[in-house]
N, C-alpha and C positions, 0 to 999 in steps of 0.2 A: 728536681721539683722542690719548691720552697718548703721549709719547715713551718707548719701552721702556728700562728700566734693565737692569743686568747680570742680575738674577734673571729678568726677563722673557726675556732672551736665552737663559739656561740652559734655561728651560722650553720655549722655542721649539725649541731644538736637540734636546731630549729627545723632543718630539713628532715631529719630522721623522725621528728615528732609530727611532721606533716603541717608545720606552721609556715604559712606563706609570708615570711618576713622579707621585705625588700632590702636587698643589699644596699641600695642607694640611700635609704633612710639612715642606716647605721654609718655609712661612709661619710655622710654629710657632716657628722660631728667632727670627723677628722679634718675636714676642710677648714672648719672654724678655728682649729688649733694652729693653722698656718700653712698656706700654700697648697701645693698639689699633694694629694693623698698617695700613700703607698698602695697602688692599685692591687698588686698581687696578694697583699695581706687580706684583702676583702673577699677573695675568691673562695667558693666552696668546692672542695674536691671530695666528692662523696665516696663512701665505702663501695668497693667494687662488688658487683653481683656476677655470679658465675653459675653455669649449669653443672650437672653431675660429672661431666667430662672435663671440667675446668675451663671451658670456653667462656669468653667474656660476654655477658648479657648486657643489653642497653640499660641505662639508668631509668629511662622511660622509653616507651616504644618510639620507633621512628615517626609514626603518625602523630603521637602526642608531642614529640619534639617540634614537629612542623606546626602543629596547631597552636602550641603555646608561643612559638617564635613569631608566628604571624600575628597573634594577638598583641604581642609586644609592639610590633610595628604599627598596626592599624588602630589599636585601642588605647594602649598605655603610653605611647611614645611622647606625645605632646606634653603631658604633665611630668614625664620623667626628665625631660631636658631642662637643665638649670642654667643655661647661658643667658646672656642679656637678651631680653625680648626684641630690642631694636636691631640686634644682629641678624634677625630673620626677615626683616622688612625689606622688600626689594625696591627697585627704583620707581615702581608704580604705586608704592604704598601697600602692597599685598604681603601679608605674612606667609612665608613659605615654611614647609616642614624643615626641621634641622638638617636633614641629609642633603638638602640643596647646597648649603654653604659650609657644612662641616663634614670632614671625612672621619674624624676620630674625636673622642671625648674621654674624660676620666670615667671610671666605673660607676660614679654616682650621677652622671649626666652633666657635669660641669665641664666647661672648656679648660684645658691646661692653661696655667698662668705664664709659663716660661717656654714651652715647646715651640720650636721654630715653625711648625706647621699647625699651630693651635687654631688658626682661622683660615684653613685651606680646605678646599674640596676638589674632587676629581670627577667632574660631571660626566664626560663622555663614557668612561669605562664604568664607574660606579653606578651611575644612573641607569646605564644599560643593564647592569646586573640586577638592580632593583626592579626595573620594568619587567624583565624576564621572570623574576621571582613572583611579582604580583600577578602576572599572566598565568603562571603555573598554578598559583593558589586559586585564582578565579576558575580556571578550567577544572580543578580538582573539587573545589567546594561550592562553586557557583556564587561566591560572594562578590557582588557587583562593586563594592567599595574598593576592592583590590584592583579591579580593572580601572576604576576612576583614578586611583593614585598613579597607575601606570600612564594614563593619558595626561595627567597633570605634569608629570616629569618629562614626558616627550614634548609636550607643548612648550614647556619652559626652555628646553634645550634648542628647539627650533627657533624660538624667539631670540635666543642668545647666541646664535651661530654667526659666523663671519659674514660680512656684507657680500652681496652677489657680484660686485664689481672688483673684488680682490682676486688675485691669482688662485689662492686656495679658498674659493668661494663656498658658502653654505656649509661650512664644517663646524661642528660643535667644538667647544674648547675642552681640552683635556685637564686644564687646571683653572680654578678660580681662587683668588686670594683676596680676602677682605671684600668679598662681593664684587670683585672686578675680574674680567677675563685675563688669563695668563698669570704670570707671577711664579714665585718659588723657583723650582728647577727649570720650568718651561720658559721663564723670563718673558720675552715678547711673543713666544711661539705657542704651538700646539703640536699634537701627535696625530698624524694622518691615520695610523693604524687604529687608534681609538675611535675615530670617526666611522671607520668601517664596522667596528663592533657595535656602535650605537645604531648605525644604519640597519644592521641585521635585527636589532631589537625593534626598530621602527616597522620593519616588514612583519614581524610577529604581531605587532599591535594593529597593523593594517588588516591582517588576517582575522584578528579577534574582533575588531570593531567595524570593519568595512569602510573606515574613513580614508578617503583618498589622500588627505594631506600627509599621512605617514608614508604612503608609497611615494609621493612626490618628494618628500624630504630625503628618503633613501636614494631615490634616483638622482637628486641634486648632488648628494655626496659621491655617488658612483661616477657621475660625469666629471666632477673635479678630480677624482683619483685617476680616471682615465687620461685626462688632459695633463696631469702632473706626473704621470708615471715615467720613470727614467728608462733609458734604453735597456738596462738589465732586468727590468720588471719590478723594481723596488721604489721606495720613497724614503726620504730622510726620516729619522726617528723624531726629531724636533725641528720645526721649521717656522719661521715667521710667516704668517699667512698673507701679510700685506706686501712685503718686499722680497719674499722667497729666500731670505738669508737662512742658511742651514745652521742650526744651533747645535744639533748633535746628529751624527751621520748614521750610525748603524743600528738596525733593528732586524731581528729575525721574524717579527710579528707581521707576516703578510698573508697568513692563511685566511684571515677574515675578509680581505679584499677578494681572494679567490672565491670564497663562498658567496660574497655579495654579488659579484659579477655573474656567477652561475644562477643564483636565485632570481635575479632580475631578468636574465635571458629566458628563464623558464616561465616567469610571470608574463613576459611580453611576447613569448612565442617566437623569438628570433635568436640570432647569434651575434648581436651587436657587440657585446662585451667579450666574446670568445677570444679574440686576439690578445686582449689585455689579460684575461684570465690565464691563457696559455703561457704568456711571457713570465708572469709572476710564478705560476706553478713550476715551470721549468727551472727558475732560479732556486726555488725552495727545494726541489728534488735533488738538484746538483750542488746545493749549498748546505744549509743547516741539517737537512735530513741525513746527509753523508758526514758532514764535519762535526755535527752536534754543537755548533756555535749558536745556541739559543740564548740570546741576551738582548737587552734593550727593550724592556717592557714596562717597568714600573715608573710612575710619574715622580716619585720622591727620591729617586736614586741617582747619584752622579755617575758620569760615564766611567766604565772600567772594561778594558778588553778582556780581563780575566773573569768578569762577571758571567754567571750562567743562571738562567731561569727555566721554569718548566711549564708555565701557564699556556703559552701558545703552542708548545710542543704537545701538550695533552690534547688540545683541539686539533692539531695536525694528525695525531693518532686516530682520533674519532673520525676525521675525514677519510683517512686511509681505510679504516674498517668499513665505513659506509660505501666506499667506492671500489672495494676490492673485487677482483674477478679471479678466476682460477689460474690466470696466466700473467697478470700484470705485476705480481710481486708485492702488492700493497700490504698484504697480511704480514709478510716477513719484515717489511719496513716498520710496521706498527710494533711488532714484537721487539725489534731491535731498539726502537726509540724507548719503549717501556723499560727494557733492560738498562739503558743508559740512565733514565730517570731514577730507577731503583738504586743503581750504583752510586749516583751523585747525591741524591736527596732523601733517601729512605732511612728512617730510624726505627728500631724496635723500641716500644714504649715501656719503660720499666714501671712495673706495678700494674700495667694494663695488658700484660701478655695474654694472647699472642698478637695483640693489635699492633699495627704499624702506622707510622705517621710520615708525612712529607714536609720537608722544610721548604719555605717559600722560594729562596734563591740563595746564592752564595754571598751576596752582599747584605742580606738580612737572613742569616742562616738559622732560622727558628722554625720548629714544627708548628703549624697552624691548622685550625679546623677546616677552613675553606679549601686549602690546598690538599690536605689529606683526603677530604671528601671528593674533591675534583679528581684526584688520582683514583680513589676507590670506585667512583662512578665509571670512569674509563675502564678500570680493571674488570668491572662487572660486564661491560660490553665485550671486552676481550674474552672473558670466560664464556659468555654466551656464544661467541663465534667459534671458539676452539673446543668447547665442551669440557674445559678444564675445571673440575669441581673444586680442587684445592684453591685455585685462583679465585673462584666465586666466594669461598669461605673466607679467604683473606680480605676480600672487599667488604664483606659483611662485618667482620671483626673490627675493621677500621671505622665503619659507619657506627657500630655500637660504641666504640671508644669516644667518638665525637659527641654522643648524647650526654656524656659527663661534663661537657663544656657548658651546658645550660645551667644558669644560676637560678636561685629561688625567685627572682623577679622576672624570669623568662628571657633574659639576655643570654646570647651565646658569646662567650669570650673568645678572643683571638686564639689564645693558648694559655696553658697554665704558667708559662714562663714569659709572659708578654704584658707590658705595663699599660698600653693603650687599649681602648675599646673602639673597634672600627665598624662602621655601618656595612661596609662591603663584606666583612668577615662574618657578620651575623646573617645578612641576607644571602650571601654566597653559600654558606653552609646549608641553609634551608633549601636553596635552589638545587644543589646536588643531592641532598637527602631525599628529595622527591623521587629520584630514580630508584630508591630502595622501597618505595611504597607500591611499585608496580609488580605484578606477577613476574617471576623470572621466566624469560623466554626459553623455548627449546632451542638448543644449538642448531644452526642451519648452515648449509653449504651454499645457499643462494647468493648470487653475486650482488654487489651494490649497483649504484648508478654509474654514469659515465666516468671514465678515467680522466 
């Protein structure tokens, strides 16, 4: 963890005095002195709070963290952003929210001046995460504006999907660079797995609004995935949607297609997608679930056979838990995958004991709030299934730890040792923290849905 500098001390004192000083205001003066700011020096790392037994308490409650984090997105965000106003204007002359065209910024709301990805966004994945977060907030609070923001993002992605006459038709782009589709690591391509992720968010939005266009958009994605499915049940990680040229081959991220096919068959009352679902699921069960070759997920990472990730692995665990029976072995598979994640990615957090954190991946091997909470949320599910109280407490301690990532201006930083501020890491932390607002379920031996 960084040694605090004088600015850090000022912000720390301000928080302890209850003064809502915006980090962005203080950091702006540093920008004026030249170039990008030292983002880590502006972070507040508050004094730890503990109970009588020494357990870590949250800096503010989980509910308060969610409330303030959503306020930052819905109320404070437009004026916090300090990039060029014209960079938000789309081809129709409409000003979009900054998260449409930017994935990350400096801690003061200004774009980076030298970073290679300073004007890059990752719509399919990040917008899906924002849509799901907005829906959860709407369901929890009843705030209609959150649902309206979800609708706006979905409509933008539908409008900016690939043409219907292309081989990979009606798919949202996984990368936009300088307001144009594709670019950066994707080059001329996109990621089919991210299309499945966004399609699942479309289905949630269809359920929330009753609007058929979101169901139709999800169906269009599923049809393309079915048509382009390879004999082994997979898809390329990156592919040119117009000429089908494979840009990058391998990804383990196929659980989202499995879930999409299942959900559409359930909605439509048929088994149309069942053969495609089965082919993909069989590949996953006999491939990454056994070999632990979970890699090929993030948009900004170059290929590496040695790379390993945990995001789709965590959702695979959730799927196994939801679909377990007494004799299909899914619970043991889930436990095995979690043991692998803990072995490869888990850190004890010095100074926040006994909290634990999860590193994003081996190619960006840093503990982050979103990934720690993603794991903690899954661990809570596993604890509810197994009745393991120690596991439940571990999950809560990690959730408590991530509340310290919230800054005086209500932003949730990526991590205390990370320079950029990411929309996905703010919204994603909120999304998984919602799971800790619910009453803890009584452990049940009841089986899940179909295998």
